[in-house]
N, C-alpha and C positions, 0 to 999 in steps of 0.2 A: 503494499500499500505507499503511496507516494503522495506525502502532506503537502499542500501548496504545489501540486506536482501539475506536470504538465505532458501530452500525449505527444507523440512525436512520430513522423513516418520512418520507417525502420526498414525497408525493401532493399531487398539485393538484387532483383532481376527486374528486367521489364515485363509491365503486364501482370504484376502479383503486387498485393498489399498486405501489409505487415505494419501493425504498432506496437509502440511500446512506451512506457510512462518511466518518468523520473523526477526528482525534486530539485530546485537549485539549491544551492547550500542555506540560503535566508528562510527558505521554505514560505515566501511570501507572496507567491502566485494564490491569485482566487481561487481557485480550483484544485481538484484533490482525482486521485482516480487509483484504482487498483487493478491487477489482471485477477482473471478466474480461472482456475484449471481443472478442467474436464479428463477422466480417464478414459483413453482413447485403446481399445483392445485391436491386435492385430485382425480379428474376425470379421469385427466391424467396419476397420479400415479397407479389408479387402471387398466384403459387400458394398461399401459404395462405389470402390471403382469398379467393380462389376468385375472382378476376377478371382482365380480360385488358387492363384501361385501365394498363398499365405507366407512360402520360403524363401520369396524375393527379399534379398537384404536393404532392398531400398524402398520396399513399400510405403513403409510411413512417411518416407520423404516425397513420395509421390501422393502420398494422401495430403499432406500438408501444403505442397504446390497447388493441386486441385482448389482447396479452399480458398487459399491466398488469391488465385485467379478468379475463383468467386466473387470474394470481396471486391477486387479490382474491377469487375464489370457491373456489380451491384452500385458503386460508388459514382461510376460513369466516366472513369479515367482521372488522370493530373495527380492522381493518389488521393482523391476524396475519400472518404473513409463511410460506407453504409452505417446507418444508426439507427437507433427506434427507442424512445422513453422508456424507462425500466418495466413498468406497470404495464403498458403497450406489449413490448417484447413478450411478457410472461403470459399476455391473454392474447397473441396473437394478431393484435390491433397495428394497423399501419398508424405511424404518429404524424400528426398535421404540421407540426412545429417541433422543432428540438430545442433544448435551452442552450444558455451558452455554453462555450467550452473551450478549451485550451488549445485543440488541433488546428494547427495554421492554414493545413492546405482545405480545410473545411469537413462537413457532414452532410451527408444527404439522407434523408428520410427513406429507408427501404424495411421491406418485412423480411427480417433477417432470419425467417426461420425458412426461406427459398435460398439463402445464403447459406448456413450452417447446415448439417446432415442432421436428421430428425434427433438421434440419440444426443449430440453435443447439444441441441435448441432445449429439447426436455428434460435433461441434466441442468443446464445453467437457469431455466425457468421455476423449477423445483427448487432450485437451491436458494434463490433470491426469495422467494417465498417463505422459505424456514429461516432464514438470516433476519427478516422481517419480523417474525415473530418473536425472535432473541433480541433483536435490536431495534429500541424503538425509532422509527424513522428511517431506518435503511431500505425498506420497499416503498420506494416513491417515483413519480413519474418526474420528478425536479434532475433525477440521474438519467444520463445518456446509456445505452450498451454499445459499444463501437466494436465493429468487427474489421479486423481481427488480430487479438494478439496470439499469434500461432507458433511461438517459440518461447521456450521455457528451457530449464536446468537439464543437460542431457544425462539418460538414463545411463549411458554407454559412455565408457571413459577411454579415452586414448591414451595408450602407454605412452610413459616417458619415465627418464632413468630417475630415482629417487636423490642423486645427490648434484648432475647437473641440469635437471629437469629437461632434458633435451629429448627427442624420440630415439630411442634405441635403434632401430633400423633406417631411419630416413635425416639424411645429414642436412643439420640446421633448422630442422622445425622444432619447434618448442610448442605443445600443446599447452592451453592456458583458460582457465575461468569455467565457466557455465557451459560454453558449447563443446568444452573438451572433455566437461565431467568432474573437473576438478571445483566447482563453486557453488551455492546455491543461493546466490542475491547479489546485490550490487557489492555491498561491503566485503563480503568474501570473493567477490569477481577482483575487485580492485587491490585486496591483500595478495593473491595470489599472482595477479600482472605485476605487481611491485616484485615479487618473489623471483619471477621469471625473468624481468628487465635485470635486476641485479646477477641472474645467472648467464645473460645473455652479454654482460658487461665484463664478467670474469671470464668468458670466453675469448672473447673479441678484444 
């Protein structure tokens, strides 16, 4: 959760939309944001992609790519993100307007149940309702649900030498932070990055 946070575009390929959140050091932005994580099983991803090859090592990456392309198309291009008010999202109602937000490319009202796979949409909608019962004011139409933050800490760790932090087989490759499986958030990723930069300085 990013207090005083900002949602920013984080795409790495044309025609794909990824967003991410961060907080300036002063936490003085009028908005806040948080990412919600839904478990995705291999069988669910394979079914969504229409394939029976559940042993494809890149299956989950293909699934991620498909969702990011869906989000980009729903936003209409130029990295505008599709969004919906939270209660509207949970009741599958198209939002006629969207609250102010920090995402500079802009938001476009969209029916996110057509952007996200049904099992992801339903899990999020159910989760929002439960959170609303436990935290007064959480479940509100004053909040935007923005699609999509499709990348989080990697459950797979890229190997690296315990002392040099370099990959044991690929020369000058230093696996680092969340994407490589060595961190689980902004602070731990920063600490790992610092350790890796120190290891690189020692080598070169």
